[in-house]
Backbone atoms as SQL, in Angstrom:
CREATE TABLE atoms (id INTEGER PRIMARY KEY, chain TEXT, resi INTEGER, resn TEXT, atom TEXT, x REAL, y REAL, z REAL);
INSERT INTO atoms VALUES
  (1, 'A', 1, 'UNK', 'N', 92.833, 83.938, 117.800),
  (2, 'A', 1, 'UNK', 'CA', 93.763, 84.975, 118.276),
  (3, 'A', 1, 'UNK', 'C', 94.924, 85.149, 117.295),
  (4, 'A', 2, 'UNK', 'N', 95.429, 84.049, 116.763),
  (5, 'A', 2, 'UNK', 'CA', 96.537, 84.129, 115.812),
  (6, 'A', 2, 'UNK', 'C', 96.112, 84.872, 114.550),
  (7, 'A', 3, 'UNK', 'N', 94.902, 84.604, 114.095),
  (8, 'A', 3, 'UNK', 'CA', 94.379, 85.264, 112.905),
  (9, 'A', 3, 'UNK', 'C', 94.251, 86.770, 113.128),
  (10, 'A', 4, 'UNK', 'N', 93.820, 87.153, 114.316),
  (11, 'A', 4, 'UNK', 'CA', 93.689, 88.565, 114.659),
  (12, 'A', 4, 'UNK', 'C', 95.059, 89.239, 114.660),
  (13, 'A', 5, 'UNK', 'N', 96.061, 88.564, 115.231),
  (14, 'A', 5, 'UNK', 'CA', 97.406, 89.141, 115.271),
  (15, 'A', 5, 'UNK', 'C', 98.018, 89.203, 113.872),
  (16, 'A', 6, 'UNK', 'N', 97.703, 88.229, 113.022),
  (17, 'A', 6, 'UNK', 'CA', 98.155, 88.288, 111.630),
  (18, 'A', 6, 'UNK', 'C', 97.568, 89.523, 110.943),
  (19, 'A', 7, 'UNK', 'N', 96.286, 89.770, 111.203),
  (20, 'A', 7, 'UNK', 'CA', 95.633, 90.954, 110.641),
  (21, 'A', 7, 'UNK', 'C', 96.333, 92.223, 111.115),
  (22, 'A', 8, 'UNK', 'N', 96.625, 92.283, 112.409),
  (23, 'A', 8, 'UNK', 'CA', 97.319, 93.444, 112.964),
  (24, 'A', 8, 'UNK', 'C', 98.683, 93.625, 112.297),
  (25, 'A', 9, 'UNK', 'N', 99.411, 92.552, 112.167),
  (26, 'A', 9, 'UNK', 'CA', 100.732, 92.621, 111.524),
  (27, 'A', 9, 'UNK', 'C', 100.635, 93.105, 110.072),
  (28, 'A', 10, 'UNK', 'N', 99.646, 92.629, 109.353),
  (29, 'A', 10, 'UNK', 'CA', 99.451, 93.039, 107.957),
  (30, 'A', 10, 'UNK', 'C', 99.125, 94.528, 107.877),
  (31, 'A', 11, 'UNK', 'N', 98.249, 95.007, 108.767),
  (32, 'A', 11, 'UNK', 'CA', 97.870, 96.428, 108.754),
  (33, 'A', 11, 'UNK', 'C', 99.039, 97.318, 109.174),
  (34, 'A', 12, 'UNK', 'N', 99.828, 96.864, 110.145),
  (35, 'A', 12, 'UNK', 'CA', 101.012, 97.628, 110.560),
  (36, 'A', 12, 'UNK', 'C', 102.023, 97.681, 109.414),
  (37, 'A', 13, 'UNK', 'N', 102.188, 96.583, 108.714),
  (38, 'A', 13, 'UNK', 'CA', 103.096, 96.561, 107.564),
  (39, 'A', 13, 'UNK', 'C', 102.602, 97.515, 106.472),
  (40, 'A', 14, 'UNK', 'N', 101.291, 97.589, 106.297),
  (41, 'A', 14, 'UNK', 'CA', 100.726, 98.533, 105.318),
  (42, 'A', 14, 'UNK', 'C', 101.059, 99.961, 105.722),
  (43, 'A', 15, 'UNK', 'N', 100.938, 100.285, 107.020),
  (44, 'A', 15, 'UNK', 'CA', 101.312, 101.618, 107.507),
  (45, 'A', 15, 'UNK', 'C', 102.790, 101.872, 107.228),
  (46, 'A', 16, 'UNK', 'N', 103.618, 100.880, 107.529),
  (47, 'A', 16, 'UNK', 'CA', 105.063, 101.014, 107.317),
  (48, 'A', 16, 'UNK', 'C', 105.367, 101.288, 105.846),
  (49, 'A', 17, 'UNK', 'N', 104.735, 100.555, 104.946),
  (50, 'A', 17, 'UNK', 'CA', 104.962, 100.756, 103.506),
  (51, 'A', 17, 'UNK', 'C', 104.486, 102.142, 103.058),
  (52, 'A', 18, 'UNK', 'N', 103.350, 102.584, 103.576),
  (53, 'A', 18, 'UNK', 'CA', 102.854, 103.922, 103.233),
  (54, 'A', 18, 'UNK', 'C', 103.812, 105.005, 103.733),
  (55, 'A', 19, 'UNK', 'N', 104.335, 104.823, 104.936),
  (56, 'A', 19, 'UNK', 'CA', 105.304, 105.791, 105.465),
  (57, 'A', 19, 'UNK', 'C', 106.580, 105.804, 104.615),
  (58, 'A', 20, 'UNK', 'N', 106.998, 104.633, 104.164),
  (59, 'A', 20, 'UNK', 'CA', 108.166, 104.573, 103.272),
  (60, 'A', 20, 'UNK', 'C', 107.878, 105.266, 101.942),
  (61, 'A', 21, 'UNK', 'N', 106.638, 105.139, 101.448),
  (62, 'A', 21, 'UNK', 'CA', 106.244, 105.852, 100.230),
  (63, 'A', 21, 'UNK', 'C', 106.356, 107.363, 100.437),
  (64, 'A', 22, 'UNK', 'N', 105.881, 107.832, 101.594),
  (65, 'A', 22, 'UNK', 'CA', 105.970, 109.260, 101.908),
  (66, 'A', 22, 'UNK', 'C', 107.434, 109.683, 101.943),
  (67, 'A', 23, 'UNK', 'N', 108.261, 108.900, 102.609),
  (68, 'A', 23, 'UNK', 'CA', 109.682, 109.221, 102.704),
  (69, 'A', 23, 'UNK', 'C', 110.326, 109.287, 101.315),
  (70, 'A', 24, 'UNK', 'N', 109.992, 108.329, 100.461),
  (71, 'A', 24, 'UNK', 'CA', 110.522, 108.326, 99.092),
  (72, 'A', 24, 'UNK', 'C', 110.035, 109.542, 98.304),
  (73, 'A', 25, 'UNK', 'N', 108.752, 109.866, 98.451),
  (74, 'A', 25, 'UNK', 'CA', 108.212, 111.052, 97.773),
  (75, 'A', 25, 'UNK', 'C', 108.960, 112.308, 98.207),
  (76, 'A', 26, 'UNK', 'N', 109.121, 112.474, 99.507),
  (77, 'A', 26, 'UNK', 'CA', 109.776, 113.673, 100.025),
  (78, 'A', 26, 'UNK', 'C', 111.243, 113.739, 99.606),
  (79, 'A', 27, 'UNK', 'N', 111.899, 112.595, 99.595),
  (80, 'A', 27, 'UNK', 'CA', 113.313, 112.566, 99.186),
  (81, 'A', 27, 'UNK', 'C', 113.505, 112.857, 97.704),
  (82, 'A', 28, 'UNK', 'N', 112.456, 112.669, 96.903),
  (83, 'A', 28, 'UNK', 'CA', 112.596, 112.873, 95.461),
  (84, 'A', 28, 'UNK', 'C', 111.979, 114.195, 94.994),
  (85, 'A', 29, 'UNK', 'N', 111.617, 115.056, 95.927),
  (86, 'A', 29, 'UNK', 'CA', 111.023, 116.344, 95.555),
  (87, 'A', 29, 'UNK', 'C', 112.055, 117.245, 94.900),
  (88, 'A', 30, 'UNK', 'N', 111.631, 117.873, 93.813),
  (89, 'A', 30, 'UNK', 'CA', 112.389, 118.976, 93.223),
  (90, 'A', 30, 'UNK', 'C', 111.367, 120.005, 92.728),
  (91, 'A', 31, 'UNK', 'N', 111.845, 121.075, 92.147),
  (92, 'A', 31, 'UNK', 'CA', 110.932, 122.146, 91.736),
  (93, 'A', 31, 'UNK', 'C', 109.928, 121.701, 90.678),
  (94, 'A', 32, 'UNK', 'N', 110.302, 120.716, 89.866),
  (95, 'A', 32, 'UNK', 'CA', 109.418, 120.295, 88.779),
  (96, 'A', 32, 'UNK', 'C', 108.293, 119.366, 89.246),
  (97, 'A', 33, 'UNK', 'N', 108.458, 118.716, 90.417),
  (98, 'A', 33, 'UNK', 'CA', 107.440, 117.752, 90.851),
  (99, 'A', 33, 'UNK', 'C', 106.915, 118.039, 92.260),
  (100, 'A', 34, 'UNK', 'N', 107.197, 119.220, 92.773),
  (101, 'A', 34, 'UNK', 'CA', 106.865, 119.559, 94.159),
  (102, 'A', 34, 'UNK', 'C', 105.386, 119.306, 94.468),
  (103, 'A', 35, 'UNK', 'N', 104.490, 119.900, 93.683),
  (104, 'A', 35, 'UNK', 'CA', 103.054, 119.773, 93.956),
  (105, 'A', 35, 'UNK', 'C', 102.588, 118.321, 93.895),
  (106, 'A', 36, 'UNK', 'N', 103.066, 117.598, 92.898),
  (107, 'A', 36, 'UNK', 'CA', 102.687, 116.193, 92.726),
  (108, 'A', 36, 'UNK', 'C', 103.141, 115.345, 93.920),
  (109, 'A', 37, 'UNK', 'N', 104.383, 115.523, 94.341),
  (110, 'A', 37, 'UNK', 'CA', 104.934, 114.717, 95.439),
  (111, 'A', 37, 'UNK', 'C', 104.278, 115.068, 96.776),
  (112, 'A', 38, 'UNK', 'N', 103.993, 116.345, 96.986),
  (113, 'A', 38, 'UNK', 'CA', 103.321, 116.751, 98.229),
  (114, 'A', 38, 'UNK', 'C', 101.901, 116.166, 98.259),
  (115, 'A', 39, 'UNK', 'N', 101.206, 116.212, 97.128),
  (116, 'A', 39, 'UNK', 'CA', 99.851, 115.645, 97.061),
  (117, 'A', 39, 'UNK', 'C', 99.882, 114.133, 97.307),
  (118, 'A', 40, 'UNK', 'N', 100.841, 113.462, 96.723),
  (119, 'A', 40, 'UNK', 'CA', 100.977, 112.021, 96.905),
  (120, 'A', 40, 'UNK', 'C', 101.270, 111.693, 98.370),
  (121, 'A', 41, 'UNK', 'N', 102.153, 112.467, 98.979),
  (122, 'A', 41, 'UNK', 'CA', 102.482, 112.259, 100.387),
  (123, 'A', 41, 'UNK', 'C', 101.263, 112.477, 101.272),
  (124, 'A', 42, 'UNK', 'N', 100.497, 113.494, 100.953),
  (125, 'A', 42, 'UNK', 'CA', 99.293, 113.783, 101.730),
  (126, 'A', 42, 'UNK', 'C', 98.297, 112.627, 101.636),
  (127, 'A', 43, 'UNK', 'N', 98.108, 112.099, 100.431),
  (128, 'A', 43, 'UNK', 'CA', 97.196, 110.961, 100.252),
  (129, 'A', 43, 'UNK', 'C', 97.657, 109.754, 101.064),
  (130, 'A', 44, 'UNK', 'N', 98.950, 109.490, 101.029),
  (131, 'A', 44, 'UNK', 'CA', 99.485, 108.356, 101.794),
  (132, 'A', 44, 'UNK', 'C', 99.274, 108.559, 103.289),
  (133, 'A', 45, 'UNK', 'N', 99.490, 109.776, 103.767),
  (134, 'A', 45, 'UNK', 'CA', 99.315, 110.057, 105.191),
  (135, 'A', 45, 'UNK', 'C', 97.847, 109.953, 105.597),
  (136, 'A', 46, 'UNK', 'N', 96.939, 110.316, 104.699),
  (137, 'A', 46, 'UNK', 'CA', 95.506, 110.149, 104.982),
  (138, 'A', 46, 'UNK', 'C', 95.165, 108.660, 105.120),
  (139, 'A', 47, 'UNK', 'N', 95.776, 107.831, 104.278),
  (140, 'A', 47, 'UNK', 'CA', 95.562, 106.379, 104.385),
  (141, 'A', 47, 'UNK', 'C', 96.121, 105.855, 105.702),
  (142, 'A', 48, 'UNK', 'N', 97.305, 106.347, 106.083),
  (143, 'A', 48, 'UNK', 'CA', 97.907, 105.944, 107.363),
  (144, 'A', 48, 'UNK', 'C', 96.970, 106.305, 108.504),
  (145, 'A', 49, 'UNK', 'N', 96.459, 107.527, 108.481),
  (146, 'A', 49, 'UNK', 'CA', 95.549, 107.968, 109.548),
  (147, 'A', 49, 'UNK', 'C', 94.304, 107.091, 109.614),
  (148, 'A', 50, 'UNK', 'N', 93.773, 106.722, 108.466),
  (149, 'A', 50, 'UNK', 'CA', 92.582, 105.870, 108.440),
  (150, 'A', 50, 'UNK', 'C', 92.879, 104.488, 109.039),
  (151, 'A', 51, 'UNK', 'N', 94.006, 103.918, 108.683),
  (152, 'A', 51, 'UNK', 'CA', 94.381, 102.602, 109.228),
  (153, 'A', 51, 'UNK', 'C', 94.624, 102.704, 110.732),
  (154, 'A', 52, 'UNK', 'N', 95.301, 103.773, 111.162),
  (155, 'A', 52, 'UNK', 'CA', 95.542, 103.958, 112.597),
  (156, 'A', 52, 'UNK', 'C', 94.223, 104.045, 113.365),
  (157, 'A', 53, 'UNK', 'N', 93.275, 104.794, 112.836),
  (158, 'A', 53, 'UNK', 'CA', 91.970, 104.914, 113.497),
  (159, 'A', 53, 'UNK', 'C', 91.278, 103.561, 113.588),
  (160, 'A', 54, 'UNK', 'N', 91.345, 102.827, 112.495),
  (161, 'A', 54, 'UNK', 'CA', 90.747, 101.488, 112.466),
  (162, 'A', 54, 'UNK', 'C', 91.390, 100.596, 113.530),
  (163, 'A', 55, 'UNK', 'N', 92.719, 100.610, 113.594),
  (164, 'A', 55, 'UNK', 'CA', 93.431, 99.749, 114.546),
  (165, 'A', 55, 'UNK', 'C', 93.156, 100.157, 115.989),
  (166, 'A', 56, 'UNK', 'N', 93.057, 101.456, 116.225),
  (167, 'A', 56, 'UNK', 'CA', 92.774, 101.930, 117.587),
  (168, 'A', 56, 'UNK', 'C', 91.406, 101.469, 118.068),
  (169, 'A', 57, 'UNK', 'N', 90.493, 101.286, 117.132),
  (170, 'A', 57, 'UNK', 'CA', 89.152, 100.837, 117.519),
  (171, 'A', 57, 'UNK', 'C', 89.087, 99.325, 117.735),
  (172, 'A', 58, 'UNK', 'N', 90.087, 98.587, 117.238),
  (173, 'A', 58, 'UNK', 'CA', 90.041, 97.125, 117.310),
  (174, 'A', 58, 'UNK', 'C', 91.061, 96.512, 118.256),
  (175, 'A', 59, 'UNK', 'N', 92.095, 97.284, 118.613),
  (176, 'A', 59, 'UNK', 'CA', 93.181, 96.725, 119.418),
  (177, 'A', 59, 'UNK', 'C', 93.488, 97.643, 120.602),
  (178, 'A', 60, 'UNK', 'N', 94.087, 97.043, 121.624),
  (179, 'A', 60, 'UNK', 'CA', 94.455, 97.829, 122.798),
  (180, 'A', 60, 'UNK', 'C', 95.732, 98.624, 122.520),
  (181, 'A', 61, 'UNK', 'N', 95.942, 99.636, 123.327),
  (182, 'A', 61, 'UNK', 'CA', 97.159, 100.435, 123.214),
  (183, 'A', 61, 'UNK', 'C', 98.386, 99.553, 123.404),
  (184, 'A', 62, 'UNK', 'N', 98.296, 98.608, 124.328),
  (185, 'A', 62, 'UNK', 'CA', 99.417, 97.695, 124.595),
  (186, 'A', 62, 'UNK', 'C', 99.753, 96.869, 123.351),
  (187, 'A', 63, 'UNK', 'N', 98.738, 96.393, 122.672),
  (188, 'A', 63, 'UNK', 'CA', 98.964, 95.597, 121.458),
  (189, 'A', 63, 'UNK', 'C', 99.594, 96.455, 120.358),
  (190, 'A', 64, 'UNK', 'N', 99.167, 97.696, 120.274),
  (191, 'A', 64, 'UNK', 'CA', 99.679, 98.582, 119.226),
  (192, 'A', 64, 'UNK', 'C', 101.075, 99.096, 119.537),
  (193, 'A', 65, 'UNK', 'N', 101.377, 99.290, 120.807),
  (194, 'A', 65, 'UNK', 'CA', 102.672, 99.853, 121.197),
  (195, 'A', 65, 'UNK', 'C', 103.854, 98.966, 120.825),
  (196, 'A', 66, 'UNK', 'N', 103.634, 97.685, 120.622),
  (197, 'A', 66, 'UNK', 'CA', 104.742, 96.793, 120.267),
  (198, 'A', 66, 'UNK', 'C', 105.337, 97.143, 118.891),
  (199, 'A', 67, 'UNK', 'N', 104.591, 97.897, 118.103),
  (200, 'A', 67, 'UNK', 'CA', 105.058, 98.283, 116.770),
  (201, 'A', 67, 'UNK', 'C', 105.577, 99.722, 116.739),
  (202, 'A', 68, 'UNK', 'N', 105.520, 100.376, 117.864),
  (203, 'A', 68, 'UNK', 'CA', 105.825, 101.801, 117.946),
  (204, 'A', 68, 'UNK', 'C', 107.236, 102.148, 117.470),
  (205, 'A', 69, 'UNK', 'N', 108.235, 101.389, 117.886),
  (206, 'A', 69, 'UNK', 'CA', 109.627, 101.728, 117.587),
  (207, 'A', 69, 'UNK', 'C', 109.904, 101.761, 116.086),
  (208, 'A', 70, 'UNK', 'N', 109.439, 100.754, 115.380),
  (209, 'A', 70, 'UNK', 'CA', 109.716, 100.670, 113.939),
  (210, 'A', 70, 'UNK', 'C', 109.019, 101.802, 113.179),
  (211, 'A', 71, 'UNK', 'N', 107.793, 102.120, 113.566),
  (212, 'A', 71, 'UNK', 'CA', 107.061, 103.186, 112.881),
  (213, 'A', 71, 'UNK', 'C', 107.582, 104.564, 113.274),
  (214, 'A', 72, 'UNK', 'N', 107.986, 104.713, 114.519),
  (215, 'A', 72, 'UNK', 'CA', 108.520, 105.993, 114.987),
  (216, 'A', 72, 'UNK', 'C', 109.799, 106.350, 114.247),
  (217, 'A', 73, 'UNK', 'N', 110.632, 105.368, 113.976),
  (218, 'A', 73, 'UNK', 'CA', 111.882, 105.613, 113.248),
  (219, 'A', 73, 'UNK', 'C', 111.606, 106.219, 111.875),
  (220, 'A', 74, 'UNK', 'N', 110.676, 105.636, 111.137),
  (221, 'A', 74, 'UNK', 'CA', 110.340, 106.150, 109.808),
  (222, 'A', 74, 'UNK', 'C', 109.682, 107.526, 109.933),
  (223, 'A', 75, 'UNK', 'N', 108.818, 107.687, 110.923),
  (224, 'A', 75, 'UNK', 'CA', 108.153, 108.982, 111.120),
  (225, 'A', 75, 'UNK', 'C', 109.168, 110.084, 111.416),
  (226, 'A', 76, 'UNK', 'N', 110.181, 109.774, 112.193),
  (227, 'A', 76, 'UNK', 'CA', 111.231, 110.765, 112.488),
  (228, 'A', 76, 'UNK', 'C', 112.034, 111.098, 111.228),
  (229, 'A', 77, 'UNK', 'N', 112.275, 110.117, 110.392),
  (230, 'A', 77, 'UNK', 'CA', 112.981, 110.371, 109.130),
  (231, 'A', 77, 'UNK', 'C', 112.143, 111.277, 108.233),
  (232, 'A', 78, 'UNK', 'N', 110.839, 111.019, 108.186),
  (233, 'A', 78, 'UNK', 'CA', 109.938, 111.854, 107.391),
  (234, 'A', 78, 'UNK', 'C', 109.981, 113.285, 107.905),
  (235, 'A', 79, 'UNK', 'N', 109.910, 113.450, 109.216),
  (236, 'A', 79, 'UNK', 'CA', 109.926, 114.785, 109.817),
  (237, 'A', 79, 'UNK', 'C', 111.218, 115.523, 109.475),
  (238, 'A', 80, 'UNK', 'N', 112.340, 114.815, 109.528),
  (239, 'A', 80, 'UNK', 'CA', 113.634, 115.434, 109.222),
  (240, 'A', 80, 'UNK', 'C', 113.694, 115.896, 107.762),
  (241, 'A', 81, 'UNK', 'N', 113.264, 115.040, 106.848),
  (242, 'A', 81, 'UNK', 'CA', 113.279, 115.391, 105.428),
  (243, 'A', 81, 'UNK', 'C', 112.334, 116.563, 105.169),
  (244, 'A', 82, 'UNK', 'N', 111.156, 116.515, 105.787),
  (245, 'A', 82, 'UNK', 'CA', 110.183, 117.595, 105.618),
  (246, 'A', 82, 'UNK', 'C', 110.743, 118.914, 106.157),
  (247, 'A', 83, 'UNK', 'N', 111.378, 118.868, 107.323),
  (248, 'A', 83, 'UNK', 'CA', 112.000, 120.071, 107.887),
  (249, 'A', 83, 'UNK', 'C', 113.065, 120.636, 106.950),
  (250, 'A', 84, 'UNK', 'N', 113.830, 119.760, 106.323),
  (251, 'A', 84, 'UNK', 'CA', 114.852, 120.200, 105.367),
  (252, 'A', 84, 'UNK', 'C', 114.225, 120.865, 104.142),
  (253, 'A', 85, 'UNK', 'N', 113.110, 120.304, 103.671),
  (254, 'A', 85, 'UNK', 'CA', 112.408, 120.896, 102.529),
  (255, 'A', 85, 'UNK', 'C', 111.911, 122.289, 102.890),
  (256, 'A', 86, 'UNK', 'N', 111.316, 122.418, 104.059),
  (257, 'A', 86, 'UNK', 'CA', 110.814, 123.720, 104.512),
  (258, 'A', 86, 'UNK', 'C', 111.965, 124.719, 104.625),
  (259, 'A', 87, 'UNK', 'N', 113.076, 124.293, 105.191),
  (260, 'A', 87, 'UNK', 'CA', 114.238, 125.180, 105.330),
  (261, 'A', 87, 'UNK', 'C', 114.774, 125.600, 103.957),
  (262, 'A', 88, 'UNK', 'N', 114.825, 124.666, 103.012),
  (263, 'A', 88, 'UNK', 'CA', 115.291, 124.994, 101.654),
  (264, 'A', 88, 'UNK', 'C', 114.362, 125.992, 100.976),
  (265, 'A', 89, 'UNK', 'N', 113.056, 125.761, 101.093),
  (266, 'A', 89, 'UNK', 'CA', 112.087, 126.681, 100.484),
  (267, 'A', 89, 'UNK', 'C', 112.170, 128.062, 101.133),
  (268, 'A', 90, 'UNK', 'N', 112.376, 128.104, 102.437),
  (269, 'A', 90, 'UNK', 'CA', 112.518, 129.380, 103.129),
  (270, 'A', 90, 'UNK', 'C', 113.761, 130.115, 102.633),
  (271, 'A', 91, 'UNK', 'N', 114.857, 129.387, 102.452),
  (272, 'A', 91, 'UNK', 'CA', 116.091, 129.987, 101.956),
  (273, 'A', 91, 'UNK', 'C', 115.900, 130.516, 100.533),
  (274, 'A', 92, 'UNK', 'N', 115.197, 129.760, 99.701),
  (275, 'A', 92, 'UNK', 'CA', 114.916, 130.216, 98.339),
  (276, 'A', 92, 'UNK', 'C', 114.077, 131.487, 98.361),
  (277, 'A', 93, 'UNK', 'N', 113.109, 131.540, 99.242),
  (278, 'A', 93, 'UNK', 'CA', 112.253, 132.710, 99.371),
  (279, 'A', 93, 'UNK', 'C', 113.063, 133.933, 99.806),
  (280, 'A', 94, 'UNK', 'N', 113.953, 133.744, 100.766),
  (281, 'A', 94, 'UNK', 'CA', 114.809, 134.849, 101.218),
  (282, 'A', 94, 'UNK', 'C', 115.716, 135.339, 100.092),
  (283, 'A', 95, 'UNK', 'N', 116.231, 134.413, 99.301),
  (284, 'A', 95, 'UNK', 'CA', 117.100, 134.768, 98.184),
  (285, 'A', 95, 'UNK', 'C', 116.332, 135.576, 97.136),
  (286, 'A', 96, 'UNK', 'N', 115.139, 135.134, 96.793),
  (287, 'A', 96, 'UNK', 'CA', 114.320, 135.845, 95.817),
  (288, 'A', 96, 'UNK', 'C', 113.954, 137.228, 96.358),
  (289, 'A', 97, 'UNK', 'N', 113.632, 137.296, 97.638),
  (290, 'A', 97, 'UNK', 'CA', 113.300, 138.567, 98.265),
  (291, 'A', 97, 'UNK', 'C', 114.468, 139.546, 98.182),
  (292, 'A', 98, 'UNK', 'N', 115.664, 139.047, 98.451),
  (293, 'A', 98, 'UNK', 'CA', 116.858, 139.893, 98.366),
  (294, 'A', 98, 'UNK', 'C', 117.091, 140.370, 96.937),
  (295, 'A', 99, 'UNK', 'N', 116.885, 139.482, 95.975),
  (296, 'A', 99, 'UNK', 'CA', 117.058, 139.850, 94.569),
  (297, 'A', 99, 'UNK', 'C', 116.034, 140.901, 94.150),
  (298, 'A', 100, 'UNK', 'N', 114.800, 140.765, 94.615),
  (299, 'A', 100, 'UNK', 'CA', 113.768, 141.755, 94.312),
  (300, 'A', 100, 'UNK', 'C', 114.110, 143.113, 94.911),
  (301, 'A', 101, 'UNK', 'N', 114.655, 143.108, 96.099),
  (302, 'A', 101, 'UNK', 'CA', 115.050, 144.363, 96.744),
  (303, 'A', 101, 'UNK', 'C', 116.153, 145.059, 95.937),
  (304, 'A', 102, 'UNK', 'N', 117.101, 144.312, 95.428),
  (305, 'A', 102, 'UNK', 'CA', 118.166, 144.877, 94.601),
  (306, 'A', 102, 'UNK', 'C', 117.578, 145.504, 93.334),
  (307, 'A', 103, 'UNK', 'N', 116.650, 144.789, 92.699),
  (308, 'A', 103, 'UNK', 'CA', 116.016, 145.297, 91.482),
  (309, 'A', 103, 'UNK', 'C', 115.248, 146.586, 91.787),
  (310, 'A', 104, 'UNK', 'N', 114.522, 146.589, 92.897),
  (311, 'A', 104, 'UNK', 'CA', 113.769, 147.795, 93.268),
  (312, 'A', 104, 'UNK', 'C', 114.714, 148.981, 93.531),
  (313, 'A', 105, 'UNK', 'N', 115.824, 148.714, 94.189),
  (314, 'A', 105, 'UNK', 'CA', 116.797, 149.785, 94.453),
  (315, 'A', 105, 'UNK', 'C', 117.407, 150.303, 93.153),
  (316, 'A', 106, 'UNK', 'N', 117.688, 149.401, 92.221),
  (317, 'A', 106, 'UNK', 'CA', 118.221, 149.826, 90.932),
  (318, 'A', 106, 'UNK', 'C', 117.205, 150.677, 90.180),
  (319, 'A', 107, 'UNK', 'N', 115.949, 150.295, 90.274),
  (320, 'A', 107, 'UNK', 'CA', 114.873, 151.036, 89.625),
  (321, 'A', 107, 'UNK', 'C', 114.775, 152.448, 90.216),
  (322, 'A', 108, 'UNK', 'N', 114.822, 152.541, 91.539),
  (323, 'A', 108, 'UNK', 'CA', 114.775, 153.853, 92.200),
  (324, 'A', 108, 'UNK', 'C', 115.952, 154.710, 91.795),
  (325, 'A', 109, 'UNK', 'N', 117.118, 154.097, 91.738),
  (326, 'A', 109, 'UNK', 'CA', 118.331, 154.824, 91.348),
  (327, 'A', 109, 'UNK', 'C', 118.222, 155.320, 89.902),
  (328, 'A', 110, 'UNK', 'N', 117.677, 154.494, 89.021),
  (329, 'A', 110, 'UNK', 'CA', 117.514, 154.883, 87.635),
  (330, 'A', 110, 'UNK', 'C', 116.538, 156.059, 87.507),
  (331, 'A', 111, 'UNK', 'N', 115.467, 156.021, 88.296),
  (332, 'A', 111, 'UNK', 'CA', 114.504, 157.127, 88.293),
  (333, 'A', 111, 'UNK', 'C', 115.162, 158.390, 88.823),
  (334, 'A', 112, 'UNK', 'N', 115.911, 158.263, 89.895),
  (335, 'A', 112, 'UNK', 'CA', 116.586, 159.399, 90.506),
  (336, 'A', 112, 'UNK', 'C', 117.616, 160.016, 89.547),
  (337, 'A', 113, 'UNK', 'N', 118.372, 159.167, 88.861),
  (338, 'A', 113, 'UNK', 'CA', 119.408, 159.653, 87.948),
  (339, 'A', 113, 'UNK', 'C', 118.841, 160.065, 86.590),
  (340, 'A', 114, 'UNK', 'N', 117.675, 159.525, 86.263),
  (341, 'A', 114, 'UNK', 'CA', 117.112, 159.699, 84.939),
  (342, 'A', 114, 'UNK', 'C', 116.490, 161.000, 84.720);
């Protein structure tokens, strides 16, 4: 039984480390590394999902729930950072859209005056 719980602890720690990797990737995103960091985060999350599936098949919900608080905290941090990235990208898109509209209006005005 102790060996089984050690295995569970090791796998939960692996999930925790992968989630921290995702958090670090998301926190270090900029325009030059966006695709790379998103791909890396996706790979880490796929590994997390695989470990979770494995653990769900080997352990009871009660056994797994004891680790819920620590993992939920990191997951909420990931969600917050991801939401901020989405909001920033949306704001950039709106800004570019506004700039394009100004250029189009200037073009129309030039045609009209020209």
